[in-house]
N, C-alpha and C positions, 0 to 999 in steps of 0.2 A: 335471690328475691324473686318472687313471682308477681305477676300482675294481671288483674282482670280488667279488660278495656269493654266498656259498654257503650254503644252508639245508639241506643234506645230500642232496637228491635232484635239485637242478638248480643251475645257475650263471647269473649275468647280469652283463654288462659294463655299467658305468655311467659316465658323466661326472660327477665328483665336485662340479664347480662348478655344474651345472645339476640334478644328481639324475636326469637322463633316460638311458635306455639309449643306449649309444655304439657305433658302428660301430668294429670293430678296424681300426686303421690298418695293414693288411697283416701284422700278427703275430697269433699265436694265443696268446702269452703262456703257453706250456705250462708252464713251471716254476712260475709264479705260480698257475695254475689247480690244478696239483697240490698245491702248499702249502695253498691253501685247502680242496682236498678232503680231504687227508690228515691235516690237524690240526683236527677238529671240536672246538669248545669244550664241556667237560665241564659248564659251568655255574659261576655265582658261588658256589653253596653246596656245592661239591665240593673236597675237597683234591686229587683228580686235576688240578684246573686250575693247580696250581703246577707241576706237570710239563709241562703244556701250554706255559707261558711260556718255560720254559727250553728244552725240547725244540724248539719251533718257533724260538726264537731260534738255536739251533744250526744248523738248517737254513738260516735266512736268513744266518747269519754265513759259511757255507761256500758260499752261493750269490752273496752280494754283496760279501764282504769289507769291511764297513764300517769307517771310522775312528773313526766316533762311533756309539753305540747306545743306545737307551732301552728299559727294561723297566719294567712296573708289574705289582704283585701286589697285587689287591684282595681276595683270598679271606679274610684275617683280619678285615678290616671287615665283610664280609657274614656269614661263618659265625659269628663271635663276637658280633656284636651281635644276631642273630636266632636263636641257638640257645643253651641253657643248658649250656655246657660249662665243664669245670673248668680250672684253671691248668695242670695237667699236659698236657692235650691243647694248650692256647695255646702252651706253651713248646715242645712237639714241633713244632708246625706253624711256629712262628718260627724254630727251628733248621733245619728242612727248608729255608725259603726262604734263610737266609743261607748254608747249605752249598751250595745250588745257586748262588747268586750268585758265591760265592768260586770254586767250581769252573769256572763258565763263564768268568769273568773270567781266571783263570789259563790256561785252555786255550787261550783266543784273545788273549791278550796285551793285555787291557784294564786300564786303572787304574780302579777302581770308585769311584763316589761315590753313596752310598745315603742316601736321605731316608725317614724313617719318619714317617707323618702320622696325624692322628686319634687321638692317645693317648687311651684310653678307661678309664672307671670303672664300678663297678656302678652300674646305674639306680637312682635313687631316686624317680623319678616323672615324670609328663608334665605339660607346661604346655598347656593347651588354650585355646580361644577366650576372651580376657578380655571384660569387660564394655564393650567399645569399639565405636564406630561402625565403625571400620576392621576388615577381616578379616585375620586371622592366617594367613599363607602359609607353609607349610613349604618346606624347600629340599632338593633331591635329592642334596646333596653332604654332608649332615651334619645334626644335629639340636639342636646348641648354639646355632644362629643362625637367626633367621626374620625375616620382613617383616611390616609392617602396611600395608595399601594401602585406600585410600579412607576415611581417618581423618577424625575430626571435631575441632573445636577443644579439646575437653576430653579427647582420648584420651592426649595426652602425660602428664598428671597421673596418669591411671588407670595407665598402663603403668609409670609410675616408682614407684607405690605397691604394685605387685604384688610380693609377697614373694619370688617365685622367679625374677624378672628381675634379671639383674646390671646391664645397661646399656641405656640408650635412646639411639639415635643418630638425631636428626631429620634428614631430607632436606634441610633449610635450612641445617643446620650443615655438611654435606658440600659443598653448593653455593658456600657462603661460603668454605670452606677451599681449594677447587680450582677456581679460576674457568676454567680451560681444559679442562674435561671435554668428552668427546665426545658428541655428541647421543644416541646409544643409551644410553650410561650414565646420563645425566640423566633420559631419558624412562622407562626401565625401572626406575629406582631406586625402591623403595616410599617411602611417607611416612615410615615409621619402620623401621630395623633394630633388632632386639632380640636380646640375648644371655642365655643362661641360667646361673643358678647351677650350679655344678660337680655333676654327676651327674643333672640334669634335662633333658629333651628336649622341644622344641616339636612338638605334634601338632596341625597346623592344616590348612587347605585345601591340596591336592595332596600330602598324606601318604598315600602308596599302599602302605605296608609293614605288616606285622603287629606282634605284641608284639616289643618290644625287651627284651633282656637286660642290655645295657650301654649307656653313654651316651658319646658324644665329648665332648672337652673343647674349651674356647675358648683354644687353647694360646698362651702368650706365646712359647714355644721349641719347636722340634722337633729330635728327636735325629737327628744327622748323622754318618756315617762317611765319611771322605774320605781317598783315597790321593794326592790332587793338591794339598794344602793345606787350611788350616782357614778355613771361611767364618765370618764373624762375624755374617752376616744372610743370609736365603735369597736376597736380591738380589745377593749376592756370587757365587753359585754359578755362574751364566753366565760371569762374567769368569774364575773359576777354569778352567772347562772350555776357554775360548778359549786361555788361557795354555798349558795342556797341550797342546792340539792344535798351538799354534804352535811348541812345542818337539819335536813329532813324536811325542807318545805318542797312543795309542788310548784313548778315554775311554768308559766305561760309566756312564750315569746311570740309577739305579734308585730307583723310588719303591714302598715297601711301605705300603699303606693299613691303618692299624689295628694298634695293639700296646698291650698293657696298660701303664699308667703305670708307668714305672720297671723294666721287664722286659727291656730291651735290654742286650747286653754293654757292658762299661765302655769299648770302643773308640769308642762312639757318644758325641758330645759335643753339648751344647745349642747351638742356633744360633738366633739372634734371628728371630722370626717375626711382628713387629708393625710395621705403620706407623700412626702416629697411634692411632685406636681400633680398627683392623682387624687381626685375626688371620687370616693366609693359610690357605686352606683350599679344597679342591675344585678347581674349574677355575683359579681365580685363583692357587693354588699352583703348579699345573703351569705355569701361563703364566709366572710369574716365574722359575720354574727354567729355563725354556727361553729366555726373553728379557731377564731382568733388569730388566723394566718394571714399576713399582708398579702396584697395582690401579687407581689413579685414572687411569691413562693408557690403560686398555683400553676396550673396548665394553661389557663385561660387568660390571654392577653387582654388588656382593657377594651380593644376593639380587635375583632377577628377578621383577619384577611381571608376573605372567602375564596380568593383564586387559588388557594391551596387546597388540595383534596384531602379531606380528613384521613389520617393513617390509622386511627384507632377504632377497631370494630367492636369493642365492648359497650355495652349499654347504648346501642344505636337509636332506641327511642328517645334518649335524652337530649340529642342534638349538640352537645357540647362535651369535650373530654374534660375529665375530672378524675385525678389520681389520688384524691384524698378523702373518699368517701369514709373511711373507717375513723378519720379525725373529727367527724361531725359529733356534736353533742347527741344527735339522734341515735348514734350507735354507742353511746356510752354504756359500759358494761354495768349491770346491777340494777338498772332502772327500766321501767316501762315507758316507751316513748310512742308519740303519735302526731300527726300532722294532716291539716287540711288546708290546701292551697288553691286560690282562684287564679294564681299566675302559674300557668303550665310550665313544666320542665323542673321547677324549683325543688319540689318535694322529693321527686325520684332522684335528681341529680346531687343535690346538696344536703338535704335534711337527712336522708337514710335512716329514717324512723322505722319502728317495728311494723307499723300500719299507717298508710298514707292514702289520702284521697285527694286527687287534683282534677282540675278542668283539663282537657286535653284540646286546648285552643291553640290555633297557630294563625298569627296575623289577623285576630278578631274572628276567625272562623271557627264556630263551634264543632268540634269533632268528637265530642261525648265527654266521657268519664274514664280515669284511669284510677283503680284502687290497687295499689302495690304494697306488698307486705312479705314478711319474713316468716314462713310457716313455723319454724322452730322457735319463735318468739310469741306466738299467739297462744 
């Protein structure tokens, strides 16, 4: 897989597996270079980024004619968690996204399946470093879950007695429950995973954001709209998409990150989102949607203990290890696939489609555009 990184005034061609500059294999990839140049990302905190997703998706649909396509809209999550906006603005933004999805699907003959994540509620307060030996580590994909690493023997009792912590999951319990865990999952799993009472957010090490105004929830269910059958659990969604593709339908998978609790239209139905103690969220939710594989079969633990130095040097631009790229529906043989993601990392790490465009943002900092592609599939 190759990638074209565009920072506004220059482009570079890279080998995605090594992260190093790549020589063009006798092609200039003019269409993809134009795509990256002509669709600069307005940023995570801009409503204009909603139009960026759908507009770029239409260019890619015309260019590649995909049978399966993935879109992600991250704007509600960032805009509404980090700015004090009212419900009217929230509803207007939500309607804008849903209208765009409906129009895009109808115009291009897709059957849509929409997953809304990270339902949020008004922020009641923060949970900061408890009186433990272990260090509280925030997580970049939400604030209702965190990790505690470097823990002492007395830390579990301290965590369980904390009035704002809902659940404490020891690493030892996870290792005993799932004996065939992958080495990276085991090594990078913190000593404890902790979840917050509804309305509260963890603010520990690696928290790089400013003031929150809303809090995400540790959701037992997620709202789903599906034109290809009703999934009982998020792990069923991959199978529904495969069945639809087998039947000759074109499928559009969409993730909308962030919606106010109870705000979506009645056409959205609750879909199971728990495996054992774990509520799917962030990279693991994207992963199960694309592969159907539960969290404990992946390389990525629910919270990543960042005190461990990453050992995997493949796909260094992706930020997370992931050994299941070929299991993604984006790599399904015999079909054409594409993706546009305003959530950075997801498309290149999880989706693994023929042609992908994503914002290259880190901690709300806009670093340009990445267009990743498989030359032999274009």
